[in-house]
Structures are given as C-alpha cells and as structure tokens.
C-alpha positions in Angstrom: 85.3 159.4 71.7 84.5 158.9 75.3 86.1 161.2 77.8 86.1 160.3 81.5 86.9 162.9 84.1 89.3 161.3 86.6 89.4 164.6 88.5 86.6 167.0 87.5 86.9 170.8 87.1 85.1 173.8 85.7 86.0 174.1 82.1 85.2 176.1 79.0 85.1 174.4 75.6 85.5 176.5 72.5 84.6 175.2 69.1 84.2 176.8 65.7 80.4 176.8 66.5 80.7 178.6 69.8 81.7 178.4 73.5 80.2 176.1 76.0 80.6 176.1 79.8 81.5 172.5 80.7 81.4 171.7 84.4 82.7 168.2 84.4 82.3 166.4 87.8 84.8 163.7 88.9 83.7 160.4 87.4 81.6 162.2 84.7 81.6 160.7 81.2 81.1 162.8 78.0 80.9 161.7 74.4 82.6 164.0 71.9 82.8 163.6 68.1 86.5 162.9 67.5 86.3 165.0 64.3 85.3 168.1 66.2 88.3 170.5 66.8 88.0 172.2 70.2 90.0 174.0 72.8 89.4 173.2 76.5 90.3 175.8 79.1 90.2 175.0 82.8 88.7 178.1 84.5 88.3 176.4 87.9 90.5 176.1 91.0 91.1 172.3 90.6 93.4 170.5 88.2 91.4 168.7 85.5 92.5 165.1 84.7 90.8 163.1 82.1 91.3 160.0 79.9 89.9 159.5 76.4 89.0 156.4 74.5 88.0 156.0 70.9 87.5 153.1 68.5 
C-alpha cells in the first residue's frame, strides 16, 4: 500500500513489533505492507492528511 502525505506531520506508528517515530513531510510517500496492523498517532502541531492506494 502506498501512502502519500497530503499534509505532513510528526507521527508515531505502533505495531506489534514496536514503536517507530514517523516524521512524514508533505508530499512524502511511504510503502506499508497492507497486512501489517498498526496504530498511527499524530504527536505534532499540524493536522495529518494522507491518501492510501493499494492494488
């Protein structure tokens, strides 16, 4: 799954394997395995807006 940050933010991603700081800049593109369950928390001062695409 491709995730495009329309408006970036400072995020924290929690998975069963651990926690990762994920600073996602505006226009940034990230690939995430669609089978991976995760929780994203915006810890920054801006609103995070993203769009995801998968096959």
